[in-house]
N, CA, C and O atoms as a GROMACS GRO file, in nm:
protein
  392
    1MET      N    1   0.081  -0.120   0.000
    1MET     CA    2   0.000   0.000   0.000
    1MET      C    3   0.086   0.126   0.000
    1MET      O    4   0.048   0.227  -0.060
    2LEU      N    5   0.200   0.122   0.067
    2LEU     CA    6   0.287   0.239   0.065
    2LEU      C    7   0.334   0.268  -0.077
    2LEU      O    8   0.349   0.384  -0.115
    3ARG      N    9   0.359   0.163  -0.154
    3ARG     CA   10   0.407   0.184  -0.291
    3ARG      C   11   0.308   0.265  -0.374
    3ARG      O   12   0.349   0.340  -0.462
    4GLN      N   13   0.178   0.251  -0.346
    4GLN     CA   14   0.079   0.329  -0.419
    4GLN      C   15   0.102   0.478  -0.395
    4GLN      O   16   0.096   0.559  -0.488
    5LEU      N   17   0.129   0.513  -0.270
    5LEU     CA   18   0.157   0.653  -0.239
    5LEU      C   19   0.288   0.697  -0.303
    5LEU      O   20   0.297   0.805  -0.362
    6TYR      N   21   0.390   0.612  -0.289
    6TYR     CA   22   0.523   0.646  -0.342
    6TYR      C   23   0.518   0.669  -0.492
    6TYR      O   24   0.585   0.759  -0.544
    7LYS      N   25   0.439   0.589  -0.564
    7LYS     CA   26   0.429   0.605  -0.709
    7LYS      C   27   0.372   0.741  -0.746
    7LYS      O   28   0.395   0.792  -0.856
    8ASN      N   29   0.296   0.800  -0.653
    8ASN     CA   30   0.240   0.933  -0.675
    8ASN      C   31   0.325   1.042  -0.611
    8ASN      O   32   0.283   1.158  -0.604
    9GLY      N   33   0.446   1.005  -0.566
    9GLY     CA   34   0.538   1.103  -0.510
    9GLY      C   35   0.504   1.148  -0.369
    9GLY      O   36   0.545   1.256  -0.327
   10LEU      N   37   0.430   1.064  -0.295
   10LEU     CA   38   0.386   1.101  -0.160
   10LEU      C   39   0.427   0.997  -0.057
   10LEU      O   40   0.452   0.881  -0.090
   11VAL      N   41   0.434   1.039   0.068
   11VAL     CA   42   0.446   0.948   0.182
   11VAL      C   43   0.327   0.974   0.273
   11VAL      O   44   0.269   1.082   0.270
   12HIS      N   45   0.290   0.874   0.353
   12HIS     CA   46   0.173   0.886   0.440
   12HIS      C   47   0.202   0.974   0.561
   12HIS      O   48   0.124   1.064   0.592
   13GLY      N   49   0.313   0.949   0.628
   13GLY     CA   50   0.348   1.025   0.747
   13GLY      C   51   0.312   0.953   0.876
   13GLY      O   52   0.378   0.973   0.978
   14ASP      N   53   0.209   0.869   0.873
   14ASP     CA   54   0.166   0.793   0.991
   14ASP      C   55   0.103   0.661   0.947
   14ASP      O   56  -0.014   0.635   0.977
   15PRO      N   57   0.179   0.577   0.875
   15PRO     CA   58   0.122   0.455   0.819
   15PRO      C   59   0.116   0.339   0.918
   15PRO      O   60   0.188   0.240   0.905
   16ARG      N   61   0.030   0.354   1.017
   16ARG     CA   62   0.013   0.246   1.115
   16ARG      C   63  -0.109   0.162   1.078
   16ARG      O   64  -0.196   0.207   1.003
   17VAL      N   65  -0.112   0.041   1.130
   17VAL     CA   66  -0.223  -0.051   1.102
   17VAL      C   67  -0.359   0.014   1.131
   17VAL      O   68  -0.451  -0.004   1.051
   18PRO      N   69  -0.377   0.089   1.241
   18PRO     CA   70  -0.508   0.150   1.265
   18PRO      C   71  -0.550   0.253   1.159
   18PRO      O   72  -0.666   0.294   1.155
   19ASN      N   73  -0.457   0.295   1.075
   19ASN     CA   74  -0.489   0.392   0.970
   19ASN      C   75  -0.520   0.326   0.836
   19ASN      O   76  -0.507   0.388   0.730
   20VAL      N   77  -0.561   0.200   0.842
   20VAL     CA   78  -0.604   0.127   0.723
   20VAL      C   79  -0.747   0.079   0.747
   20VAL      O   80  -0.778   0.022   0.852
   21ILE      N   81  -0.833   0.102   0.649
   21ILE     CA   82  -0.969   0.048   0.655
   21ILE      C   83  -0.990  -0.038   0.531
   21ILE      O   84  -0.916  -0.027   0.433
   22LEU      N   85  -1.090  -0.123   0.536
   22LEU     CA   86  -1.124  -0.205   0.420
   22LEU      C   87  -1.252  -0.155   0.356
   22LEU      O   88  -1.351  -0.130   0.424
   23ASP      N   89  -1.248  -0.141   0.225
   23ASP     CA   90  -1.366  -0.111   0.145
   23ASP      C   91  -1.392  -0.238   0.066
   23ASP      O   92  -1.336  -0.258  -0.042
   24GLY      N   93  -1.478  -0.325   0.122
   24GLY     CA   94  -1.491  -0.460   0.068
   24GLY      C   95  -1.363  -0.534   0.103
   24GLY      O   96  -1.334  -0.554   0.221
   25GLU      N   97  -1.287  -0.573   0.003
   25GLU     CA   98  -1.158  -0.638   0.027
   25GLU      C   99  -1.041  -0.546  -0.005
   25GLU      O  100  -0.926  -0.586   0.005
   26LYS      N  101  -1.072  -0.423  -0.044
   26LYS     CA  102  -0.968  -0.328  -0.083
   26LYS      C  103  -0.922  -0.245   0.037
   26LYS      O  104  -1.002  -0.173   0.096
   27PRO      N  105  -0.793  -0.256   0.075
   27PRO     CA  106  -0.743  -0.174   0.185
   27PRO      C  107  -0.723  -0.029   0.140
   27PRO      O  108  -0.674  -0.003   0.030
   28LEU      N  109  -0.760   0.064   0.227
   28LEU     CA  110  -0.746   0.207   0.198
   28LEU      C  111  -0.680   0.277   0.316
   28LEU      O  112  -0.707   0.244   0.432
   29TRP      N  113  -0.593   0.373   0.287
   29TRP     CA  114  -0.534   0.454   0.392
   29TRP      C  115  -0.634   0.559   0.439
   29TRP      O  116  -0.710   0.614   0.359
   30ILE      N  117  -0.635   0.585   0.569
   30ILE     CA  118  -0.710   0.697   0.625
   30ILE      C  119  -0.611   0.783   0.703
   30ILE      O  120  -0.493   0.750   0.711
   31ASP      N  121  -0.659   0.891   0.761
   31ASP     CA  122  -0.578   0.982   0.842
   31ASP      C  123  -0.457   1.031   0.762
   31ASP      O  124  -0.342   1.013   0.802
   32LEU      N  125  -0.486   1.093   0.652
   32LEU     CA  126  -0.380   1.141   0.563
   32LEU      C  127  -0.338   1.285   0.595
   32LEU      O  128  -0.296   1.359   0.506
   33MET      N  129  -0.350   1.323   0.721
   33MET     CA  130  -0.317   1.459   0.764
   33MET      C  131  -0.168   1.491   0.750
   33MET      O  132  -0.130   1.607   0.738
   34GLU      N  133  -0.083   1.388   0.752
   34GLU     CA  134   0.061   1.411   0.749
   34GLU      C  135   0.123   1.375   0.614
   34GLU      O  136   0.245   1.358   0.605
   35VAL      N  137   0.041   1.364   0.510
   35VAL     CA  138   0.093   1.333   0.376
   35VAL      C  139   0.186   1.445   0.332
   35VAL      O  140   0.157   1.563   0.349
   36MET      N  141   0.300   1.405   0.275
   36MET     CA  142   0.394   1.503   0.223
   36MET      C  143   0.466   1.446   0.102
   36MET      O  144   0.452   1.329   0.069
   37GLU      N  145   0.542   1.532   0.037
   37GLU     CA  146   0.618   1.489  -0.081
   37GLU      C  147   0.722   1.386  -0.040
   37GLU      O  148   0.791   1.403   0.061
   38ALA      N  149   0.734   1.280  -0.118
   38ALA     CA  150   0.823   1.169  -0.085
   38ALA      C  151   0.969   1.204  -0.108
   38ALA      O  152   1.005   1.276  -0.201
   39SER      N  153   1.052   1.150  -0.020
   39SER     CA  154   1.197   1.151  -0.037
   39SER      C  155   1.245   1.016   0.013
   39SER      O  156   1.171   0.948   0.085
   40PRO      N  157   1.366   0.973  -0.021
   40PRO     CA  158   1.414   0.844   0.030
   40PRO      C  159   1.408   0.836   0.183
   40PRO      O  160   1.370   0.732   0.237
   41THR      N  161   1.445   0.943   0.252
   41THR     CA  162   1.442   0.941   0.399
   41THR      C  163   1.300   0.926   0.451
   41THR      O  164   1.276   0.848   0.543
   42LEU      N  165   1.205   0.999   0.394
   42LEU     CA  166   1.066   0.989   0.439
   42LEU      C  167   1.006   0.853   0.406
   42LEU      O  168   0.922   0.803   0.481
   43LYS      N  169   1.047   0.793   0.295
   43LYS     CA  170   1.001   0.657   0.263
   43LYS      C  171   1.053   0.558   0.367
   43LYS      O  172   0.980   0.468   0.409
   44GLN      N  173   1.178   0.575   0.408
   44GLN     CA  174   1.236   0.488   0.511
   44GLN      C  175   1.158   0.503   0.641
   44GLN      O  176   1.127   0.404   0.708
   45ILE      N  177   1.126   0.626   0.678
   45ILE     CA  178   1.051   0.650   0.801
   45ILE      C  179   0.913   0.587   0.792
   45ILE      O  180   0.869   0.521   0.887
   46ASP      N  181   0.844   0.605   0.680
   46ASP     CA  182   0.713   0.543   0.660
   46ASP      C  183   0.722   0.391   0.675
   46ASP      O  184   0.642   0.330   0.746
   47ALA      N  185   0.819   0.331   0.608
   47ALA     CA  186   0.834   0.185   0.613
   47ALA      C  187   0.865   0.138   0.755
   47ALA      O  188   0.818   0.032   0.797
   48GLU      N  189   0.945   0.214   0.828
   48GLU     CA  190   0.978   0.176   0.965
   48GLU      C  191   0.856   0.188   1.056
   48GLU      O  192   0.832   0.099   1.138
   49ILE      N  193   0.778   0.294   1.042
   49ILE     CA  194   0.657   0.311   1.123
   49ILE      C  195   0.560   0.196   1.097
   49ILE      O  196   0.505   0.138   1.191
   50LEU      N  197   0.539   0.162   0.970
   50LEU     CA  198   0.447   0.054   0.937
   50LEU      C  199   0.499  -0.079   0.990
   50LEU      O  200   0.421  -0.158   1.043
   51THR      N  201   0.627  -0.104   0.976
   51THR     CA  202   0.686  -0.229   1.026
   51THR      C  203   0.668  -0.240   1.177
   51THR      O  204   0.629  -0.346   1.227
   52GLN      N  205   0.696  -0.133   1.250
   52GLN     CA  206   0.678  -0.134   1.395
   52GLN      C  207   0.532  -0.158   1.432
   52GLN      O  208   0.502  -0.229   1.527
   53SER      N  209   0.441  -0.098   1.356
   53SER     CA  210   0.299  -0.116   1.384
   53SER      C  211   0.255  -0.260   1.359
   53SER      O  212   0.182  -0.318   1.439
   54ILE      N  213   0.301  -0.318   1.248
   54ILE     CA  214   0.266  -0.457   1.217
   54ILE      C  215   0.320  -0.551   1.324
   54ILE      O  216   0.252  -0.645   1.365
   55LEU      N  217   0.443  -0.524   1.369
   55LEU     CA  218   0.506  -0.610   1.470
   55LEU      C  219   0.461  -0.576   1.612
   55LEU      O  220   0.501  -0.643   1.708
   56SER      N  221   0.378  -0.473   1.626
   56SER     CA  222   0.328  -0.429   1.758
   56SER      C  223   0.442  -0.398   1.855
   56SER      O  224   0.439  -0.440   1.971
   57VAL      N  225   0.541  -0.324   1.805
   57VAL     CA  226   0.649  -0.280   1.892
   57VAL      C  227   0.645  -0.129   1.904
   57VAL      O  228   0.597  -0.059   1.815
   58SER      N  229   0.694  -0.079   2.015
   58SER     CA  230   0.696   0.063   2.043
   58SER      C  231   0.785   0.136   1.941
   58SER      O  232   0.884   0.082   1.894
   59PRO      N  233   0.748   0.260   1.909
   59PRO     CA  234   0.833   0.338   1.819
   59PRO      C  235   0.974   0.359   1.874
   59PRO      O  236   1.067   0.390   1.799
   60THR      N  237   0.990   0.344   2.005
   60THR     CA  238   1.123   0.360   2.065
   60THR      C  239   1.203   0.230   2.064
   60THR      O  240   1.321   0.230   2.099
   61THR      N  241   1.139   0.120   2.026
   61THR     CA  242   1.208  -0.009   2.019
   61THR      C  243   1.299  -0.012   1.898
   61THR      O  244   1.258   0.020   1.786
   62LEU      N  245   1.424  -0.049   1.921
   62LEU     CA  246   1.518  -0.060   1.809
   62LEU      C  247   1.489  -0.190   1.734
   62LEU      O  248   1.480  -0.297   1.793
   63LEU      N  249   1.477  -0.178   1.604
   63LEU     CA  250   1.454  -0.296   1.521
   63LEU      C  251   1.585  -0.368   1.496
   63LEU      O  252   1.693  -0.309   1.504
   64ASP      N  253   1.575  -0.497   1.467
   64ASP     CA  254   1.692  -0.577   1.433
   64ASP      C  255   1.769  -0.507   1.320
   64ASP      O  256   1.708  -0.458   1.224
   65PRO      N  257   1.902  -0.502   1.330
   65PRO     CA  258   1.980  -0.432   1.226
   65PRO      C  259   1.954  -0.484   1.084
   65PRO      O  260   1.952  -0.405   0.990
   66ALA      N  261   1.934  -0.614   1.068
   66ALA     CA  262   1.907  -0.668   0.935
   66ALA      C  263   1.772  -0.617   0.883
   66ALA      O  264   1.760  -0.585   0.764
   67LEU      N  265   1.673  -0.608   0.970
   67LEU     CA  266   1.542  -0.556   0.932
   67LEU      C  267   1.552  -0.408   0.899
   67LEU      O  268   1.495  -0.361   0.802
   68LYS      N  269   1.626  -0.334   0.980
   68LYS     CA  270   1.646  -0.191   0.957
   68LYS      C  271   1.713  -0.168   0.821
   68LYS      O  272   1.679  -0.074   0.750
   69GLU      N  273   1.808  -0.254   0.787
   69GLU     CA  274   1.876  -0.242   0.657
   69GLU      C  275   1.778  -0.264   0.542
   69GLU      O  276   1.784  -0.194   0.440
   70LEU      N  277   1.686  -0.361   0.557
   70LEU     CA  278   1.585  -0.384   0.453
   70LEU      C  279   1.492  -0.264   0.439
   70LEU      O  280   1.454  -0.227   0.328
   71ILE      N  281   1.457  -0.203   0.552
   71ILE     CA  282   1.373  -0.083   0.549
   71ILE      C  283   1.446   0.030   0.476
   71ILE      O  284   1.388   0.098   0.392
   72ASP      N  285   1.573   0.048   0.510
   72ASP     CA  286   1.652   0.152   0.445
   72ASP      C  287   1.664   0.127   0.294
   72ASP      O  288   1.652   0.220   0.214
   73ASN      N  289   1.686   0.002   0.257
   73ASN     CA  290   1.694  -0.033   0.114
   73ASN      C  291   1.563  -0.004   0.044
   73ASN      O  292   1.562   0.045  -0.069
   74TYR      N  293   1.450  -0.035   0.109
   74TYR     CA  294   1.320  -0.010   0.050
   74TYR      C  295   1.298   0.141   0.032
   74TYR      O  296   1.244   0.185  -0.070
   75GLY      N  297   1.340   0.219   0.130
   75GLY     CA  298   1.326   0.364   0.119
   75GLY      C  299   1.406   0.421   0.002
   75GLY      O  300   1.361   0.513  -0.066
   76LYS      N  301   1.524   0.366  -0.020
   76LYS     CA  302   1.611   0.414  -0.128
   76LYS      C  303   1.564   0.366  -0.265
   76LYS      O  304   1.578   0.438  -0.364
   77SER      N  305   1.507   0.246  -0.269
   77SER     CA  306   1.466   0.188  -0.397
   77SER      C  307   1.342   0.102  -0.374
   77SER      O  308   1.352  -0.016  -0.343
   78ASP      N  309   1.225   0.164  -0.388
   78ASP     CA  310   1.100   0.095  -0.356
   78ASP      C  311   1.055   0.005  -0.471
   78ASP      O  312   0.950   0.025  -0.532
   79THR      N  313   1.138  -0.095  -0.499
   79THR     CA  314   1.108  -0.192  -0.604
   79THR      C  315   1.027  -0.308  -0.547
   79THR      O  316   1.017  -0.324  -0.426
   80SER      N  317   0.971  -0.388  -0.636
   80SER     CA  318   0.900  -0.508  -0.592
   80SER      C  319   0.993  -0.600  -0.514
   80SER      O  320   0.953  -0.661  -0.415
   81GLU      N  321   1.117  -0.610  -0.560
   81GLU     CA  322   1.213  -0.698  -0.493
   81GLU      C  323   1.243  -0.650  -0.351
   81GLU      O  324   1.244  -0.730  -0.257
   82SER      N  325   1.267  -0.520  -0.333
   82SER     CA  326   1.297  -0.470  -0.198
   82SER      C  327   1.174  -0.482  -0.108
   82SER      O  328   1.187  -0.509   0.011
   83LEU      N  329   1.055  -0.462  -0.164
   83LEU     CA  330   0.932  -0.478  -0.088
   83LEU      C  331   0.913  -0.623  -0.046
   83LEU      O  332   0.880  -0.651   0.069
   84ASN      N  333   0.933  -0.715  -0.139
   84ASN     CA  334   0.916  -0.857  -0.108
   84ASN      C  335   1.016  -0.903  -0.002
   84ASN      O  336   0.981  -0.981   0.086
   85ASN      N  337   1.140  -0.856  -0.011
   85ASN     CA  338   1.241  -0.891   0.090
   85ASN      C  339   1.199  -0.842   0.228
   85ASN      O  340   1.209  -0.916   0.326
   86LEU      N  341   1.152  -0.718   0.235
   86LEU     CA  342   1.107  -0.662   0.362
   86LEU      C  343   0.985  -0.737   0.414
   86LEU      O  344   0.980  -0.774   0.531
   87ALA      N  345   0.887  -0.761   0.328
   87ALA     CA  346   0.765  -0.831   0.369
   87ALA      C  347   0.795  -0.971   0.420
   87ALA      O  348   0.734  -1.016   0.517
   88GLU      N  349   0.887  -1.040   0.355
   88GLU     CA  350   0.922  -1.175   0.397
   88GLU      C  351   0.981  -1.177   0.539
   88GLU      O  352   0.945  -1.262   0.620
   89VAL      N  353   1.070  -1.084   0.568
   89VAL     CA  354   1.131  -1.078   0.701
   89VAL      C  355   1.028  -1.038   0.806
   89VAL      O  356   1.028  -1.092   0.917
   90VAL      N  357   0.940  -0.943   0.773
   90VAL     CA  358   0.835  -0.903   0.868
   90VAL      C  359   0.743  -1.021   0.896
   90VAL      O  360   0.709  -1.046   1.012
   91CYS      N  361   0.702  -1.094   0.794
   91CYS     CA  362   0.615  -1.211   0.813
   91CYS      C  363   0.686  -1.318   0.897
   91CYS      O  364   0.624  -1.378   0.984
   92ASP      N  365   0.814  -1.340   0.870
   92ASP     CA  366   0.890  -1.436   0.951
   92ASP      C  367   0.896  -1.391   1.096
   92ASP      O  368   0.890  -1.473   1.187
   93SER      N  369   0.909  -1.260   1.118
   93SER     CA  370   0.912  -1.208   1.254
   93SER      C  371   0.780  -1.229   1.325
   93SER      O  372   0.776  -1.259   1.444
   94LEU      N  373   0.670  -1.214   1.252
   94LEU     CA  374   0.537  -1.238   1.310
   94LEU      C  375   0.523  -1.384   1.350
   94LEU      O  376   0.469  -1.413   1.457
   95THR      N  377   0.569  -1.474   1.267
   95THR     CA  378   0.565  -1.616   1.298
   95THR      C  379   0.647  -1.645   1.422
   95THR      O  380   0.605  -1.723   1.508
   96PHE      N  381   0.763  -1.581   1.432
   96PHE     CA  382   0.851  -1.600   1.547
   96PHE      C  383   0.785  -1.549   1.675
   96PHE      O  384   0.801  -1.610   1.781
   97LEU      N  385   0.711  -1.437   1.666
   97LEU     CA  386   0.647  -1.379   1.785
   97LEU      C  387   0.534  -1.467   1.837
   97LEU      O  388   0.506  -1.465   1.957
   98ASN      N  389   0.470  -1.543   1.750
   98ASN     CA  390   0.357  -1.627   1.791
   98ASN      C  391   0.409  -1.755   1.839
   98ASN      O  392   0.331  -1.842   1.880
   0.00000   0.00000   0.00000
């Protein structure tokens, strides 16, 4: 979902799980008060906020360095490959937490 915003040159600013609603089966972002023009740094911040929200960890919790590197890579180059790499590690982390 972040890639949709990025393709339009925007970042969400607060992409947490509670800021997603479903319209049928289609997920939509809400609370777009902090939308701004995208930059690699802001993309990294968006991806980190969403990752922390998915993993239910505090924003002050330091993420695993390997995960942080994937987030940084996604911010710099939001390709399908970098997204899939990040999503795979996040999903593996969710499995580990359960």
